[in-house]
N, C-alpha and C positions, 0 to 999 in steps of 0.2 A: 456615625455622626462625628464631624470634626469639631474640635474646640475652637471657638472664635474669640480672639483676644482684642478685636476692634469692632466697633458698632457702625459700620459704614452706611447702614440704612436708618440710623437713629433719627427719630422725628418724622419718619414717613409712615403713612397709613396704607394698609392694603386690604383687599377683599379676596376671599378664598372660594372660588367657584369650582363645582365638581370636586368637592373637597376630599372625598373619600374618608380616610381616617386621619387626615391632617398633616401629610408630609410637607406640603408647601408651607403650611403654617409654622411648623417646627423650624424649618430652614430659615424663613425670613425673620421669625421672632429671635432666632439666635444671632441675627445681625442687627437687632435693635429696633426693627419695624414693629408696628402695632396692627393686629388684625381687628377690623371693625365690623366685618360682616362675613358670614360663611353660608354656603348653600350646598346641600347634598340630599338627593332624594331617597337613597337606600336606607331603610329604617335600621338595619343592623349596623351599618357604618355610622349613622346618626347617633346611635346609642354609644358606640365606642368613642366617637368624637366628643360627645357630651361628658363621658366619664373622665376624659383627659383635659378638656378645655372649659368645662363648666357651663356650657350651653348647647342646645340642640340646633344644628344648622337649619335654615329655612329649606323647605322641600320644593320640588318641581319648578325648576328655573323657568320653564316655559310659561308659567302662570304668574311670575313675579313682574310687577310694574317697575321698569328700570328707574323711574323717577323716585321710587321709594328707597332705593339703595343709597347709602351714605356716600358723600364725596370721598375720593381716595386718590392716593398717588400711584399705587401699583395694583394692577388687576392680575391675579394668578388663576390659571385655568388648565386643568388636564382633561379637556373635553374628549368625548369618544370620536373615533374615526368613522365618518359617514361620507357616502358619495353625494355630490351636489347635482342638482338638476340645472345644468348650464343653459341659460336662456340666451340663444343666439351666440354671438361672438364676444359680447361684453361681459367680462369677468368682474366681479365685485360684489358689493353689498346685496343687491337684489338676488344674485345667484346663491347666496348663503341661506336664503329662506327655506324653511322646512327641515333644517338641520339644527343640532344643538350649538354649533358654532355661531349660528345666527343670534342666539341669546347672548353670547359673548359680545358680538358685534354691536347689537342694539344698546347694550350697557356702555360699551366704549363710546358709541356715538353720542349718548346722553351725558356721560360723566367725564369724558376726555381725560383719563388718568395720564400721568407723565409716562408711565411704563406699562406695557402689557407683556406678561411672562407666561408662556404656554409650553406644554409638554404633550407628546403623543408617541404612539408606537413607531418603530423605525420605518415600517412600510408606508406610513403617512406621506413620506417624501416621494414615493413612486405610485401611490394609490390612484387608481383610475387614470393611468398613464400620465401622472403628474398634475392632472387637472385639480385635484383636491387641494394640494399645496398652492397651486396657482391662484385659486379662488381666495384662499386665506390671505395670501400675500397681497393680491389686488384689492381685497376688501380693506385691509389695514392701511394700504397706501391711499385708498379713496377716502378713508376716515381721517387722514392726515398724520400718518406715522411712517417712520423708516423701519423696514423689516429686515431682521437678521435671523438666520436659522442654521443649525448644524446638527448632524447626527453624532452623538457622543456615546461611548461605551463606558459603563461604570468601572470596568477593570482598569481603565486608564486614569482613574481618580481615587485610587486607594481602596477600592471595594472589590473583594474577590468573588465577583459574579459577572458572567457575561450577560449584560443587559444593555442593548443598544436602543436608544430613544432619540427622537428628534426634539430639539429644544428651540423655541422661537422667542426672540426678544424684540420688542418694538418700542421705539422712542418717539414721543410726540414731536412733530416737525419743528415747532417753535422753540424747542430746547436747543436746536441747531447742533445736534450731535452728528458728526460726519462719519464716525466709524465706531464699531463695537467689536471687541475681540473676545471670543469664547476662551475659557481657561485652557492653559497648555497641559497636555498629558504628562504624567510622571510615572516612575517605576513602581510597581506593586511591591509592598513589603509584608503584607499579611495574606494569609490563606484561610481556607475553610476551617482548618485546625484551630486557628486563633479565635474562632467565634462559637466554639462548641460549649455546651453546658457541662459542668464537671460533676454534677449530682446525678448519679446513675438512676436514682429512684424516679427522677423526672422523665427519663427517656427509655426506661426498661420496656415499656409497652410498644415501642417503635421498632425494636429489633425484629428481623425477619430471618427465620431459619427454614429454608426449603431445600428439598432434595434436587430441584431443577435449577440450582445455582451453579454457574460456570465461570471460572476465572481464566484470564487470557495469559497468565504467566508473566505479566509485566511487573518488573521490580518496583515496589512502592517505596522508593528511598530518595527521590529527588523532588525538589519544589519546582513549581511551574506557574506561569501566569496564564495557563490554559487549563481546561478541564482534562483530567487524566482518567480515561476509562479503564477499569480493572476487570470488569466482568459483566455478566447479565443474569437475570432470572427469567425463566421461561424462554420466550423467543427474542428477548431483548428489544421489545417495542418501547414506545414512550412510557416512562414510569417504571421500566423494568431494567434500567441500566445502573451499574454500580461504579462509583468514582472514588478517587483518592482524596483525602482531606488535605493533602499537600499541594493540591491544585486549586482551581477556582470552582465555585458553584455553577451549575447550569442555571439558565434563566428560570427564576421562580415563577410559577404559573398559577393563575386563578382557576384553571380548568385542567382537564386531562385525567386519565385513569392509570391503572397499573398499581402494583404493590407499593411502589415508591412515589405515588401520584403527587404532583405539584412541586416536589422538591428534588426528585432524583434520589438514588440510594448511595450511601457512603460506607466505606469499610472503616470501622472504628473499633479499636481494641480487638481486632480479629473477627468482628461480627459485622453484619450489614444492617443498616437502618436508614429510614428517611430522616430528614431534619425535623426538629421540634419547632413549633411556631415561634418560640422565643429566639431560637437560632436564626430563623428566617428574618425575624424583626431586626436582629443585630446586623445581618447582611444587607438589609435595606436602610440601615442607618438610624433605627429607632433606639433610643436609650432604654436600659433595663427598667427604668422608672415608668415607662409608658405602659398603660394598662391595655392589654390585648383583649379581644373578644373571648368570652368564657367558652364559647363553642369552637373547638379546634377547626371544624369545617369552615366556619366563618372567618376565623383568623387566617387560615391558609389562603382563602379566597381574597380577603382584603389586602393581605401583604403581596399576593401575586398581582393585584391590580395597582399597587402603590407606586409612587415615585421613589427614587433613591435620594434620600435626604442629602447625603454628602455631595452628590453632583450638583444639586440645586444650590447648596451653600457656596460651592466654588463659582457657579455662574452668578449668584447674588453678590459675591465679592466684586466681580468684574462690573456688574451693574452699578454697585456703589462707587467704584472708582470712576466710572464714566460720568455718573451724576455729579460727583464731587469736582470734576474737571470744568464744570460750568457753574454759572451763578444761578442758584435756585430762585 
């Protein structure tokens, strides 16, 4: 998480849909915006959200009447990637029915926020031969918005993790915004090493000492803005690879097996271990004051599904600049 010394979204209200554990909320609140509604159906994520923000998000967006949602300036949504049933050749609102994006669309149709800010997995851009993104774009344009999208990698925004995601920003047409620029990449200055816990008592149980551990004789003495693979356990499948802490983290995952499941393995003080949930949280941009799930299994899953707060903050800065260039 980056320290923001200006509040470019101050005075704006936003809603947090498909909220997960609140990454969008932390990012926008750091810019001075106020969250007035949240929605998340997973009960474990709801519990973590409540512990950190003081209220339980409403559940099952498909059953929420859009008229009951408070008026807002910005709608945030990290909705799941689903294929659309394209009806004929007309792409747009009707084609979004039956998917969770439709619930975003119907709220946008009813509430007409100034900005819609969405995030999804990288392959959303090419999913179903590009039709998925096409429907989202066409729907937003049909609802009266200008649509901007770009795939960004968190490693280009100060975060030592390869995590490519598509970010979509839409501005209501009557704001008369002709252009929007996503944040420019910059050089990485921190690596996995900078995010590790120093208290060995917290991570002792994560070390793995197995006879089927093999190293590839690469010298671990140079920093890199890529992941540096040093070895493997077993056959080197997913969750069985060992990396240097002088490089970047592999993409944190909500799923997957192997001895280093969900985080990958790292050579630390001459021994190999997976990352602790708190270390994963740091790499996703969550401050140490954030209360993670008490269950490590849930914590890993929630963080693997999360947005990278830093990247959202940099995009939010650009949204703020764009809005400040017009008369509200």
